[in-house]
C-alpha positions in Angstrom: 0.0 0.0 0.0 1.4 3.4 -0.9 1.1 6.7 1.0 -0.4 8.7 -1.9 -3.3 10.1 0.1 -4.1 12.6 2.7 -4.9 11.9 6.4 -6.2 13.8 9.4 -4.4 12.8 12.6 -1.3 14.7 13.7 1.6 12.6 14.9 5.2 13.3 14.1 5.7 17.0 13.2 9.3 17.4 11.9 10.5 21.0 11.6 12.0 22.1 8.3 15.4 23.8 8.3 15.8 27.1 6.5 17.5 25.2 3.7 14.7 22.7 3.5 12.2 25.5 3.3 14.0 27.2 0.5 14.1 23.8 -1.4 10.4 23.6 -0.9 9.9 27.2 -2.0 12.0 26.6 -5.1 9.2 24.4 -6.3 6.7 27.3 -6.1 6.0 30.1 -8.5 6.4 32.8 -5.9 9.9 34.4 -5.5 11.4 34.3 -2.0 14.5 36.5 -1.4 16.9 37.9 1.2 19.1 40.9 0.8 22.2 41.9 2.9 21.3 45.6 3.5 24.8 46.4 4.9 26.7 45.2 1.8 23.8 45.9 -0.6 23.8 42.5 -2.2 21.3 39.7 -2.8 22.2 36.7 -0.6 19.4 34.3 -1.5 16.6 34.0 -4.1 14.3 31.2 -5.0 14.1 29.6 -8.4 10.7 31.2 -9.1 12.6 34.3 -10.2 13.3 32.7 -13.6 9.6 32.1 -14.3 8.6 35.5 -13.1 11.5 37.7 -14.3 13.1 35.5 -17.0 16.4 35.8 -15.2 18.1 32.9 -13.3 19.0 33.2 -9.6 22.6 33.6 -10.5 22.0 36.8 -12.4 20.3 38.4 -9.4 23.2 37.2 -7.1 25.7 38.8 -9.6 23.9 42.1 -10.0 22.3 43.5 -6.9 20.5 46.2 -8.9 19.0 43.8 -11.4 15.6 43.8 -9.6 15.4 47.7 -9.8 16.5 47.7 -13.4 13.6 45.4 -14.3 11.0 47.7 -12.8 9.0 49.6 -15.5 10.3 53.1 -15.9 6.9 54.6 -15.1 6.7 52.7 -11.8 10.2 53.2 -10.4 8.8 56.0 -8.2 6.7 53.5 -6.4 9.7 51.9 -4.7 11.6 55.2 -4.2 10.8 55.4 -0.5 11.4 51.7 0.3 14.9 52.2 1.8 13.6 55.0 4.1 10.6 52.9 5.3 12.8 49.7 5.9 15.5 51.6 7.8 12.8 52.9 10.2 11.8 49.3 10.7 8.6 49.6 8.6 7.3 46.9 6.3 6.9 47.4 2.6 4.0 46.2 0.4 4.1 47.5 -3.1 2.6 46.7 -6.5 4.2 47.7 -9.7 5.1 46.6 -13.2 8.3 44.8 -14.4 9.7 44.2 -17.8 10.8 40.6 -18.1 14.0 39.5 -19.9 11.9 38.7 -23.0 10.3 42.2 -23.0 6.9 41.1 -21.6 5.4 43.4 -19.0 4.0 41.8 -15.9 2.4 43.2 -12.7 3.9 42.0 -9.4 3.2 42.5 -5.7 6.2 42.8 -3.3 6.1 42.4 0.5 9.3 43.0 2.5 10.1 42.7 6.2 13.2 44.4 7.7 15.6 42.8 10.1 17.2 45.2 12.6 20.0 44.7 15.2 19.7 45.8 18.8 20.6 49.4 17.9 17.9 49.7 15.3 20.3 49.3 12.4 18.9 47.6 9.2 20.9 44.4 8.6 18.8 42.4 6.2 15.5 42.4 4.4 13.4 39.3 3.6 10.6 39.3 1.1 8.3 37.6 -1.3 7.2 38.7 -4.8 4.4 37.1 -6.9 2.7 37.7 -10.2 -0.6 39.6 -10.0 -0.9 40.3 -13.7 -4.2 38.4 -14.1 -5.7 40.2 -11.1 -4.5 43.5 -12.4 -6.0 42.9 -15.8 -9.3 41.9 -14.3 -9.2 45.0 -12.1 -8.4 47.1 -15.2 -11.5 45.7 -17.0 -13.6 46.7 -14.1 -12.0 50.1 -13.9 -12.5 50.7 -17.6 -16.2 50.2 -17.2 -16.3 52.6 -14.3 -13.7 55.1 -15.7 -15.9 58.2 -15.3 -16.8 57.4 -11.7 -13.2 56.5 -10.8 -11.9 59.8 -12.2 -14.2 61.7 -9.8 -13.1 59.5 -6.9 -9.4 60.0 -7.6 -9.6 63.8 -7.4 -9.1 63.5 -3.7 -7.2 60.3 -2.8 -5.8 61.6 0.4 -7.5 63.2 3.4 -6.5 66.8 4.2 -6.6 67.9 7.8 -5.6 71.2 9.4 -5.6 72.2 13.1 -5.0 75.5 14.8 -2.4 76.3 17.5 -4.9 74.8 20.1 -5.1 71.4 18.2 -8.7 72.1 17.2 -9.8 71.1 13.7 -10.4 74.0 11.3 -10.6 72.2 8.0 -11.0 68.6 6.7 -11.9 67.5 3.2 -14.6 64.9 2.4 -12.0 62.1 2.1 -10.7 62.8 5.6 -14.2 62.8 7.0 -14.9 59.5 5.2 -11.9 57.9 6.7 -13.1 58.6 10.2 -16.8 58.0 9.5 -17.9 61.6 10.2 -19.2 64.5 8.1 -16.8 67.5 7.7 -19.2 69.6 9.7 -19.1 67.1 12.6 -15.3 67.2 12.8 -15.0 71.0 12.8 -13.9 72.5 16.1 -13.0 69.1 17.7 -9.5 68.5 19.0 -7.2 66.1 17.2 -7.3 63.9 20.3 -11.0 63.4 20.2 -10.5 60.8 17.4 -8.0 58.7 19.4 -8.0 56.3 22.3 -5.9 57.0 25.4 -2.8 55.3 24.0 -3.2 57.2 20.8 -3.5 60.5 22.6 -0.2 60.0 24.5 1.6 59.3 21.2 0.0 62.3 19.5 0.9 64.7 22.3 4.6 63.9 21.9 4.3 64.4 18.1 2.6 67.7 18.5 5.4 69.0 20.7 7.8 68.3 17.9 5.5 69.9 15.5 5.5 73.1 17.6 9.3 73.1 17.3 9.0 73.0 13.5 9.4 69.2 13.0 8.1 67.6 9.8 7.1 64.0 10.1 5.7 61.0 8.3 3.9 58.8 10.8 1.5 55.9 11.0 -1.2 56.8 13.5 -4.2 54.8 14.8 -7.5 56.6 15.0 -11.0 55.6 16.2 -13.9 56.1 13.8 -17.3 57.4 14.8 -18.4 53.8 14.8 -15.7 52.9 17.3 -13.5 51.0 14.8 -9.8 51.3 14.8 -8.4 52.7 11.5 -4.7 53.2 10.6 -3.6 56.2 8.6 -0.2 57.4 7.3 0.1 61.1 7.9 2.6 63.5 6.3 2.5 66.3 8.9 3.9 69.8 8.5 3.8 72.8 10.9 2.0 76.0 9.9 3.8 79.2 10.9 3.0 82.9 10.3 5.2 85.5 8.7 7.0 85.9 12.1 7.7 82.2 12.4 5.1 81.7 15.1 3.4 78.3 15.3 -0.2 78.6 14.1 -1.2 75.0 13.7 -0.4 72.0 11.4 -1.3 70.5 8.1 -1.5 66.7 7.6 -2.0 64.7 4.4 -3.7 61.5 5.5 -3.9 58.2 3.8 -5.9 55.2 5.1 -3.4 52.3 5.5 -5.6 50.0 7.5 -5.4 47.3 4.9 -1.7 47.7 4.6 -1.4 47.3 8.4 -3.5 44.1 8.2 -1.2 42.8 5.5 1.9 43.7 7.5 0.5 41.8 10.5 -0.2 38.9 8.3 3.3 39.1 6.9 4.7 39.0 10.5 3.0 35.7 11.0 4.1 34.3 7.6 7.1 32.4 8.9 5.1 30.6 11.5 2.4 29.9 8.9 5.0 28.4 6.5 6.3 26.2 9.2 2.9 24.9 10.1 1.5 24.7 6.6 2.1 21.0 6.4 -0.1 20.3 9.4 -2.9 22.8 8.5 -3.7 22.0 4.9 -6.3 19.8 3.4 -3.7 18.0 1.4 -1.0 15.6 2.6 2.7 16.4 1.7 5.8 14.4 1.7 9.2 15.8 0.8 12.0 13.4 0.0 15.5 13.9 -1.5 17.0 12.6 -4.8 18.1 9.5 -3.0 14.4 8.8 -2.1 15.0 9.4 1.6 12.2 11.1 3.5 13.1 14.7 4.5 9.8 15.9 5.9 6.0 15.2 5.9 2.8 16.5 7.5 0.4 14.9 9.9 -2.0 13.9 7.2 0.6 11.8 5.5 1.6 10.3 8.8 -1.9 9.2 9.6 -2.4 7.6 6.1 0.8 5.6 6.5 -0.2 4.4 9.9 -3.8 3.5 8.9 -3.1 2.0 5.4 0.4 0.6 5.8 0.7 0.0 9.5 4.0 1.9 9.4 5.1 5.3 10.8 6.8 7.7 8.5 10.3 8.4 9.7 12.8 11.0 8.5 15.7 9.4 6.5 13.6 6.2 5.8 13.6 5.0 2.2 10.2 5.7 0.6 10.3 2.3 -1.2 9.4 0.6 2.1 6.0 2.4 2.0 4.9 1.0 -1.4 3.9 -2.5 -2.3 6.0 -4.5 -4.7 3.3 -4.3 -7.3 3.0 -0.5 -7.0 6.7 0.3 -6.9 7.4 -0.1 -10.7 4.7 2.5 -11.4 6.2 4.8 -8.7 9.7 4.5 -10.3 8.2 5.5 -13.7 6.5 8.5 -12.1 9.7 9.6 -10.4 11.6 9.3 -13.7 9.1 11.5 -15.5 9.2 14.1 -12.7 13.0 14.1 -12.7 12.8 15.0 -16.4 10.8 18.2 -15.5 7.3 16.9 -15.8 4.6 17.5 -13.2 2.7 14.3 -12.9 -0.9 14.3 -11.7 -3.5 11.5 -11.6 -6.4 10.2 -9.6 -6.1 7.3 -7.3 -8.7 5.3 -5.4 -8.5 2.9 -2.5 -10.8 1.1 0.0 -11.1 2.5 3.5 -11.4 0.3 6.5 -15.2 0.7 6.5 -15.4 -0.6 2.9 -16.1 2.8 1.3 -13.9 4.1 -1.5 -11.7 7.2 -1.2 -10.6 9.2 -4.3 -7.4 11.3 -4.2 -5.8 13.7 -6.6 -2.1 12.9 -6.6 0.6 15.4 -7.7 4.3 14.8 -8.0 6.6 17.9 -8.1 10.3 18.2 -8.7 12.4 20.2 -6.3 15.6 21.8 -7.6 18.6 23.3 -5.8 20.4 26.6 -6.4 22.3 25.0 -9.3 19.0 24.0 -11.0 19.7 20.4 -10.3 17.2 17.8 -9.0 17.3 17.9 -5.2 14.2 15.8 -4.5 10.5 15.5 -4.9 7.2 16.6 -3.3 4.3 14.1 -3.2 1.0 16.0 -2.6 -2.5 14.5 -2.2 -5.9 16.0 -1.9 -9.1 14.1 -1.0 -11.6 14.6 -3.9 -14.0 11.8 -2.9 -17.1 14.0 -2.7 -16.4 15.6 -6.1 -15.5 12.3 -7.7 -18.5 10.4 -6.4 -20.8 13.2 -7.5 -19.3 13.0 -11.0 -19.6 9.2 -11.1 -23.2 9.4 -9.9 -24.0 11.9 -12.6 -22.4 9.6 -15.2 -24.3 6.6 -13.9 -27.6 8.4 -13.9 -27.0 9.7 -17.4 -26.1 6.2 -18.6 -29.2 4.7 -17.0 -31.4 7.4 -18.5 -30.0 6.7 -22.0 -30.5 3.0 -21.5 -34.0 3.5 -20.3 -34.8 5.6 -23.3 -33.4 3.0 -25.6 -35.4 0.3 -23.8 -38.6 2.3 -24.2 -37.9 2.7 -27.9 -37.4 -1.1 -28.3 -40.5 -1.9 -26.3 -42.5 0.6 -28.3 -41.3 -1.1 -31.5 -42.2 -4.5 -30.2 -45.7 -3.4 -29.1 -46.5 -1.4 -32.3 -45.1 -4.0 -34.7 -44.8 -7.4 -33.2 -47.8 -7.4 -30.9 -50.2 -5.3 -32.9 -50.0 -7.5 -36.0 -51.1 -10.8 -34.4 -53.7 -9.1 -32.3 -55.2 -7.5 -35.4 -55.0 -10.9 -37.1 -56.9 -12.6 -34.2 -59.6 -9.8 -34.3 -60.1 -10.4 -38.0 -60.3 -14.1 -37.7 -62.8 -13.8 -34.8 -65.1 -11.8 -37.0 -64.8 -14.5 -39.7 -65.9 -17.2 -37.1 -69.1 -15.2 -36.6 -70.1 -15.7 -40.2 -72.8 -18.4 -40.7 -71.8 -19.6 -44.1 -68.4 -21.1 -43.1 -68.1 -24.8 -43.5 -66.3 -27.0 -41.0 -63.0 -27.1 -42.9 -62.9 -23.3 -43.2 -63.7 -23.0 -39.4 -60.8 -25.3 -38.6 -58.5 -23.3 -40.8 -59.5 -20.1 -39.1 -59.0 -21.7 -35.7 -55.5 -22.9 -36.7 -54.6 -19.4 -37.9 -55.9 -17.9 -34.5 -53.7 -20.4 -32.7 -50.7 -19.4 -34.7 -51.2 -15.8 -33.9 -51.5 -16.6 -30.2 -48.2 -18.5 -30.4 -46.6 -15.4 -32.1 -47.9 -13.2 -29.2 -46.5 -15.6 -26.7 -43.1 -15.6 -28.4 -42.9 -11.8 -28.4 -43.9 -11.8 -24.6 -41.1 -14.4 -24.0 -38.6 -12.1 -25.8 -39.7 -9.2 -23.7 -39.2 -11.2 -20.6 -35.7 -12.2 -21.7 -34.8 -8.5 -22.2 -36.2 -7.5 -18.8 -34.3 -10.4 -17.2 -31.1 -9.2 -18.9 -31.6 -5.8 -17.3 -32.3 -7.2 -13.8 -29.3 -9.6 -13.8 -27.0 -6.5 -13.6 -27.4 -6.7 -9.8 -25.9 -10.2 -9.7 -22.7 -10.6 -7.7 -19.6 -10.0 -9.6 -16.7 -12.4 -9.6 -13.4 -13.1 -11.3 -14.4 -14.9 -14.5 -11.7 -16.7 -16.5 -12.1 -16.7 -20.3 -10.7 -20.2 -20.7 -13.4 -21.6 -18.4 -16.2 -20.0 -20.4 -14.8 -21.3 -23.7 -14.5 -24.9 -22.2 -18.1 -24.7 -21.0 -19.4 -23.6 -24.4 -17.4 -26.3 -26.2 -19.1 -28.9 -23.9 -22.6 -27.5 -24.5 -22.3 -27.5 -28.4 -19.9 -30.4 -28.7 -21.9 -32.3 -31.3 -22.2 -29.2 -33.5 -18.4 -28.6 -33.3 -17.7 -32.1 -34.3 -20.3 -32.3 -37.1 -19.4 -28.9 -38.6 -15.6 -29.5 -38.1 -15.3 -26.2 -36.2 -11.8 -25.0 -35.4 -11.9 -22.8 -32.2 -8.6 -21.3 -31.0 -8.0 -18.9 -28.1 -5.2 -16.6 -27.0 -5.7 -15.2 -23.5 -2.0 -14.6 -22.6 -2.4 -10.7 -22.2 -5.5 -11.0 -20.0 -7.0 -14.2 -18.9 -10.0 -13.0 -16.7 -12.4 -10.2 -15.9 -14.1 -9.2 -12.7 -17.7 -9.2 -13.9 -21.1 -11.1 -13.9 -20.5 -14.6 -15.1 -23.9 -15.2 -16.7 -23.6 -12.1 -18.8 -20.1 -12.9 -20.1 -21.1 -16.5 -20.8 -24.1 -15.3 -22.8 -21.9 -12.9 -24.8 -19.3 -15.6 -25.6 -22.0 -18.2 -26.4 -24.0 -15.9 -28.8 -21.0 -14.7 -30.8 -19.5 -18.3 -31.1 -22.9 -19.9 -32.1 -23.5 -17.1 -34.7 -20.1 -17.7 -36.2 -21.0 -21.4 -36.7 -24.6 -20.7 -37.8 -23.6 -18.2 -40.5 -20.7 -20.1 -41.9 -19.8 -20.2 -45.6 -21.2 -23.2 -47.5 -18.5 -25.9 -47.9 -16.0 -24.1 -45.6 -15.2 -25.4 -42.1 -15.8 -22.6 -39.6 -12.6 -21.1 -38.0 -13.2 -19.0 -34.9 -10.5 -17.1 -33.0 -11.0 -15.5 -29.6 -8.2 -13.2 -28.3 -7.8 -10.9 -25.3 -5.7 -7.7 -25.1 -4.7 -5.6 -22.1 -5.0 -1.9 -22.7 -4.2 0.9 -20.2 -7.5 0.8 -18.3 -9.5 -1.7 -20.4 -9.6 -5.4 -21.5 -10.3 -5.8 -25.2 -11.8 -9.1 -26.6 -11.7 -10.0 -30.3 -14.1 -12.6 -31.8 -13.1 -13.3 -35.4 -14.5 -15.9 -37.9 -14.3 -16.8 -41.6 -18.0 -16.9 -42.1 -20.3 -15.2 -44.7 -19.7 -11.7 -43.4 -22.2 -8.8 -43.3 -22.7 -5.9 -45.8 -22.0 -3.0 -43.3 -22.6 -0.4 -46.0 -26.2 -1.6 -46.2 -26.9 -2.8 -42.7 -24.6 -1.0 -40.2 -27.3 1.2 -38.8 -29.6 -1.7 -37.8 -27.0 -4.3 -37.0 -27.8 -4.5 -33.3 -31.5 -3.8 -33.6 -34.2 -6.0 -32.1 -35.7 -8.5 -34.7 -33.2 -7.4 -37.3 -32.0 -10.2 -39.6 -29.6 -9.9 -42.5 -29.4 -13.6 -43.7 -32.9 -15.0 -44.4 -31.4 -18.4 -45.6 -31.0 -19.4 -41.9 -33.7 -19.6 -39.2 -33.6 -16.9 -36.5 -35.5 -14.1 -34.9 -32.9 -11.3 -34.8 -32.4 -11.5 -31.0 -28.8 -12.6 -30.7 -26.8 -9.5 -31.5 -29.4 -7.3 -29.7 -28.9 -9.3 -26.5 -25.1 -9.3 -26.9 -25.0 -5.5 -27.2 -27.5 -5.1 -24.3 -25.4 -7.3 -22.0 -22.1 -5.6 -23.1 -23.4 -2.2 -22.3 -25.0 -3.3 -19.0 -21.5 -4.3 -18.0 -20.2 -0.9 -18.9 -18.6 -2.0 -22.1 -18.7 -1.2 -25.8 -18.9 -3.3 -28.9 -18.0 -2.6 -32.6 -17.8 -4.7 -35.7 -15.6 -5.2 -38.7 -16.9 -7.3 -41.6 -17.0 -7.8 -45.4 -19.2 -10.1 -47.4 -17.4 -13.4 -48.1 -14.4 -12.6 -45.8 -15.8 -13.1 -42.3 -16.6 -10.9 -39.3 -14.7 -9.6 -36.3 -16.4 -8.3 -33.1 -14.3 -6.1 -30.8 -15.5 -5.7 -27.2 -14.0 -3.4 -24.6 -14.6 -3.7 -20.8 -13.4 -1.3 -18.2 -11.1 -2.7 -15.4 
């Protein structure tokens, strides 16, 4: 049993080292990087940079300004204040355009965290960059539709707030009022501190003292809205002085940065989130190196291994020990494909302990090191049972509906053609019996014809019963049916015919010798096709029948070939498997055989097709799912 499935119970929780995390990140599209701020050089960058920028990691390590050179000329101003913010210990979250190595323009979002020493000196920055082009393009479409409205809104993107020398509000614009949830009139005359909590007031008092001394500042300040909600704003504050240099108040340009603060807080937690992602995802993950030794795994994978294999996953264990001998050749093939750069994805099912079936989507990813060489692999699994079962149920219902429609058409045909004719005949003959001038011989002839019509009705009813039985038998218990046993049973049942007609019946079941199915159905299919080959043999030619099996990827294919009369498919292909359809009137028959064969094949989930030419024989090809 393999461990290609997710689980739910936490057990061993191995921590990943920084190197292991980078190897994991190198398999992702996002770009993770670290920059030595003291020496102004890139010290680490994930392989995602080549997909995003078109440049290899080595190019960024060799040229510390390469990232800035790739920024679109019209967007370079966006990052102009990054150094200042980072040196103050602030976080950066910017969106701008880049020009890839191949000239393609892409939008990216960049989030950076500073690392300071005890003295507050900036030592290093760590960040993540990802492609947001699709999101930007979608936003642009929306903005295009609302261009006129957006133009009005963008007239005042910042709040403007002025206070007098007593810290009382004497002007705010609509944007500023909106940020705090008031109207401009409600804010007029109120002190700056009226929009803060106690902690905010203490901070603002210290700032205002600096303002009185002429200090200009750019600050992040927390306010409290009219509704009592905290809102963060970035203010660019400047003192206002008169012609004599006397302090008369202050002017602040205010920008709502609440979302940015939320993002920054999320970024602070990112490292912890990355370290716990294995144990908090709805997929199981296993990381192993190029030597197929386990490096790390999450709790879901651990539970699966314990439940399904009876083995605990252990770091440094060889993964081969967690797969069955039958499964291992397939795993080796997958690993070979992934090593060549392919991402392999497939669906896998297995039986749970309670007998139900679980479906998983399995993905294999290649992990490369800094030299772009294969370092190892990631095996990811996601439970898709609910989705898969819903799809299978829809498919089953659709198939049943189609089959019921076909059955109704066949029954309609039987009733309208095969039952109506003898009934009409009986009614006419009954009327004749009422005539007084019939002699005894004529009456007996009429009675004989009535009896014949009744027998015809009975035969049709028996045929209908056989069809209905064929539908009901689909609920029979399935078993492993060996093709050789079926052929032996058929040879025994028609032994005399085989001897008398000198039938040569050969079989080749080397590729596939059995099928898990309903025995009675498969026997009927074999029997009908074999007996038809004998029945419609060429005059003076001994029948030669060959039955072969072939193993396809997810099917078993059976070939029934003979040297009989053959069928004119150009003329009869459309009605070949129809009920009561006959194409050789020189032999007795009702046209039920091929109809029943097709009905039973489809009831087993299979398909049937025919190849035939007059005078050259016929070949039936049947495929069954496995």
